[in-house]
C-alpha positions in Angstrom: 16.6 43.0 -9.0 20.3 43.3 -8.6 21.4 40.0 -9.7 21.5 40.8 -13.7 21.5 38.2 -16.3 22.7 34.8 -16.0 23.1 34.7 -12.4 23.6 31.5 -10.2 23.4 30.9 -6.6 22.9 28.1 -3.9 20.2 27.5 -1.6 21.9 27.7 2.0 23.4 24.4 3.3 26.8 23.1 2.6 28.6 20.0 3.6 31.1 19.7 6.6 31.7 21.6 9.7 34.1 24.2 8.4 33.0 27.6 8.3 36.0 29.2 6.5 35.9 26.5 4.0 32.4 26.6 3.2 32.6 30.6 3.0 35.7 30.1 0.8 33.8 27.6 -1.7 30.8 29.7 -2.0 32.4 33.0 -2.6 34.8 31.6 -5.0 32.2 29.8 -7.0 29.6 32.2 -6.8 31.2 35.8 -7.6 27.9 37.3 -8.6 25.3 36.0 -5.8 27.3 34.3 -3.0 25.5 33.4 0.1 25.9 32.8 3.7 26.4 29.2 4.3 24.7 27.1 7.0 26.7 23.9 8.1 24.0 21.5 9.9 26.5 18.6 10.3 27.8 20.6 13.3 24.6 19.6 15.1 21.5 21.1 16.8 21.7 25.1 16.3 23.5 24.9 13.0 20.4 23.5 11.5 18.1 25.8 9.7 15.4 25.6 12.6 18.1 26.0 15.3 19.9 29.0 13.7 16.5 30.7 13.1 15.4 29.9 16.6 18.5 31.7 17.7 17.8 34.9 15.8 14.3 35.2 17.7 13.9 38.4 20.0 12.3 37.5 23.5 11.6 34.2 22.2 13.9 31.5 23.3 14.0 27.7 22.0 15.7 24.6 23.4 16.3 21.1 21.9 13.9 18.3 23.2 13.9 14.8 22.1 10.8 15.7 19.7 12.6 19.0 18.4 13.0 22.6 19.4 10.6 23.7 21.9 9.9 27.5 23.3 11.4 28.1 26.7 11.3 30.8 29.3 15.0 32.0 28.9 17.9 31.6 26.6 19.8 28.3 27.4 22.6 26.5 26.2 21.2 25.6 22.9 20.2 29.4 22.0 23.8 30.2 22.8 25.3 27.5 20.7 23.1 28.5 17.9 24.1 32.1 18.2 27.9 31.3 18.3 27.8 29.3 15.4 26.1 32.2 13.3 28.7 34.3 14.7 31.4 32.1 13.5 29.9 31.8 9.9 29.4 35.7 9.8 33.3 36.0 10.6 34.2 33.6 7.9 31.9 35.2 5.4 33.2 38.7 6.3 36.8 37.3 5.7 36.2 36.2 2.2 34.1 39.3 1.1 36.4 42.2 2.0 35.8 44.8 -0.6 33.0 43.0 -2.0 30.2 45.4 -3.6 27.8 42.9 -5.3 24.6 41.0 -4.2 24.9 38.8 -1.2 22.3 36.4 0.0 21.3 35.4 3.6 18.7 33.1 4.7 16.4 32.3 7.4 13.3 30.0 8.2 10.0 31.9 7.1 7.3 32.2 9.7 5.2 29.3 8.7 7.6 26.8 8.3 9.0 27.8 11.8 5.5 27.9 13.2 5.2 24.2 12.2 8.5 23.4 13.6 8.9 25.2 16.8 7.0 23.5 19.7 5.0 25.4 22.5 5.8 24.6 26.1 3.0 21.9 26.0 4.7 20.0 23.1 2.2 21.2 20.4 3.3 23.3 17.2 3.2 27.1 17.6 0.9 26.6 14.4 -1.9 25.3 16.8 -2.0 28.9 18.6 -2.9 32.0 16.3 -1.6 34.3 19.1 1.6 32.3 19.3 2.0 32.6 15.5 1.6 36.4 15.8 4.2 36.6 18.6 6.4 34.5 16.4 5.9 36.9 13.4 6.7 39.9 15.5 9.9 38.2 17.1 11.3 37.1 13.9 11.0 40.3 12.2 13.0 41.9 15.0 15.4 39.2 14.8 16.0 39.7 11.1 16.3 43.3 11.3 19.2 42.8 13.6 20.7 40.0 11.6 20.5 42.1 8.4 22.0 45.1 10.3 25.0 43.0 11.3 25.4 41.7 7.7 25.4 45.1 6.3 27.9 46.3 9.1 30.3 43.2 8.0 29.9 43.5 4.2 29.2 47.2 3.7 29.6 47.3 0.0 27.0 44.3 -0.5 23.2 44.5 -1.6 21.6 42.0 0.8 19.1 39.6 -0.5 16.9 38.0 2.2 15.9 34.4 1.4 13.1 32.9 3.7 13.0 29.0 3.8 9.4 27.8 3.6 9.4 24.2 2.8 6.2 23.5 5.0 4.2 26.4 3.4 2.0 24.0 1.4 1.4 21.9 4.2 0.5 24.8 6.4 -2.0 26.2 3.7 -3.7 22.7 3.3 -3.8 21.6 6.7 -1.4 18.8 6.4 0.8 19.6 9.4 0.6 16.8 12.0 -0.1 17.4 15.7 2.1 16.1 18.3 0.2 12.9 18.7 0.5 12.2 15.1 -3.3 11.1 15.1 -4.6 14.4 13.7 -3.4 17.7 11.6 -3.7 21.2 12.4 -6.4 23.2 10.5 -5.1 25.0 7.4 -4.2 28.6 8.0 -6.3 31.0 6.1 -4.2 32.1 2.9 -5.0 35.8 3.8 -3.2 35.2 7.4 -0.3 33.5 5.4 0.1 36.3 3.0 -0.1 38.9 5.6 2.9 37.5 7.6 4.8 37.2 4.5 4.1 40.9 3.6 5.3 41.8 7.1 8.4 39.6 6.6 8.9 41.4 3.1 8.5 44.9 4.6 11.3 44.5 7.3 13.9 44.6 4.5 14.7 47.5 2.1 16.3 44.9 -0.3 14.9 42.0 -2.5 13.1 39.0 -0.5 13.0 35.6 -1.9 11.1 32.7 -0.7 12.6 29.1 -1.0 10.0 26.2 -1.1 11.4 23.0 -2.3 8.0 21.0 -1.9 5.5 20.1 -4.6 2.7 22.8 -5.3 4.7 26.0 -4.8 1.8 28.6 -4.4 3.4 31.1 -6.8 0.4 33.3 -7.1 0.3 34.0 -3.3 4.0 34.3 -3.1 3.8 36.9 -5.9 1.0 38.8 -4.1 3.0 39.0 -0.9 5.5 41.2 -2.7 8.5 39.1 -2.7 11.1 39.4 -5.4 11.6 36.0 -6.3 10.8 32.4 -5.7 13.2 29.7 -5.2 12.0 25.9 -5.9 12.7 22.4 -7.3 12.2 22.9 -11.0 11.6 19.1 -11.3 8.4 19.3 -9.2 6.9 21.7 -11.4 3.6 20.5 -12.9 1.1 22.1 -15.4 -0.9 23.0 -12.7 1.6 25.7 -11.6 2.3 26.9 -15.1 -0.1 29.4 -15.6 0.5 31.1 -12.1 4.3 31.1 -13.1 3.7 32.7 -16.3 1.5 35.4 -14.6 4.1 36.1 -11.9 7.0 36.3 -14.3 5.2 38.7 -16.4 4.8 40.7 -13.0 8.3 40.9 -12.4 9.0 37.9 -10.4 12.3 36.1 -10.8 12.4 32.2 -10.7 15.4 30.8 -8.7 15.1 27.4 -10.7 16.5 24.5 -9.0 17.8 22.2 -11.6 20.5 20.1 -10.1 20.0 17.4 -7.3 21.3 18.5 -4.0 23.2 15.2 -3.4 25.5 13.3 -5.3 23.8 11.9 -8.3 23.9 8.0 -8.6 24.2 8.5 -12.6 27.7 9.8 -12.3 29.2 13.1 -13.0 27.1 16.2 -14.1 26.2 16.6 -17.6 26.4 19.3 -20.0 25.4 22.7 -18.1 23.3 23.8 -21.1 21.4 20.6 -20.9 20.7 21.2 -17.1 18.5 24.3 -18.1 16.7 22.9 -21.2 13.6 22.4 -19.1 13.5 25.8 -18.3 14.0 27.2 -22.0 11.0 24.8 -23.0 8.7 26.2 -20.2 9.5 29.5 -21.4 8.4 28.7 -24.9 5.5 27.1 -23.4 4.4 29.9 -21.7 4.8 32.3 -24.6 7.5 34.3 -22.7 9.9 36.5 -24.8 13.5 34.4 -25.0 15.2 37.8 -24.3 13.8 38.0 -20.9 14.6 34.3 -19.7 18.4 35.0 -18.4 17.1 38.1 -16.5 14.4 36.5 -15.0 15.8 33.2 -14.0 18.5 32.6 -11.5 19.9 29.1 -11.8 20.3 27.1 -8.4 20.7 23.5 -7.1 17.3 21.9 -6.2 17.8 22.3 -2.4 20.4 22.6 0.2 23.8 20.8 -0.3 24.3 19.7 3.4 23.8 15.8 2.2 26.5 16.2 -0.7 30.1 15.4 -0.8 32.3 18.4 -0.8 33.5 17.5 -4.1 30.0 17.4 -5.4 29.0 20.6 -3.8 31.6 22.6 -5.2 30.9 21.0 -8.9 27.2 21.6 -8.4 27.7 25.5 -7.6 30.4 25.8 -10.4 28.0 23.7 -12.9 25.1 26.2 -12.0 27.3 29.3 -12.8 27.7 27.6 -16.2 24.3 26.6 -16.8 23.3 30.3 -16.2 25.7 31.8 -18.6 24.3 29.4 -21.4 20.9 31.0 -20.9 22.6 34.1 -21.7 24.3 32.9 -24.6 21.7 31.0 -26.2 18.1 31.8 -24.4 16.2 29.7 -27.4 
């Protein structure tokens, strides 16, 4: 898929408010698969929902006490989100001069966005199928423009698009709460969910990865939607998902396995990097997959974004992921 054996990367968010420092850390630690950082500590518009809302075409969102709400025209919050994204891209461009490898950028996927953005009346966009269709189209247009901008700024890079879908399972199971909190929105049909993800997949001519750090990741549905990889918290995998994981990997899916906590561990410094991926090796054996395919089929990551971590731990976690990924190449058994 372009990342090769023994690759490592991060999820998206980093601590602090300094775009140049975040870009320097990410590109310095992750020489093979750096990414465009998010810095939510700056405030609304730098968070994952706000940043992606700022990318939408002919849909505009503003901050209300209850969250992000669709409005009639671009306001201060939209301008701020776009300005911060521009700063992040400027910093990334500075630190990727002459870069010719793989580069990951992320945005919130359509279903998590539909669950988070409110219609004018205050209810989630998820409550209105027509609004969801409009959102998918607007997001697709916005992402096309964003990806074109990234390719212009880093012309030698092979761009990977990551869609963040932490609410995907809740959308599929009808667990997204209404504005009142007294009821939940009906489950969205799996065919509709898959169709929207296929549309997202089709807008980009490079690999698309879906990140879902919630329990019960629908590996089968995501594989059918045509994505190249699934990013997930490895500690949440249960036997229930194992068969779907095995089938997806045999079908060519890459696992972005989150093996490190996203915040500073209470237990002290990180342990041996090879030990961090021991569970991945064990799963491989249990599924009867060839050890020779392990390092090619797994990218090592933290379990989620690093916004809640200390800057020191964030740097250490990315370096640790690189060493852990190398250990899968050196010792796949």
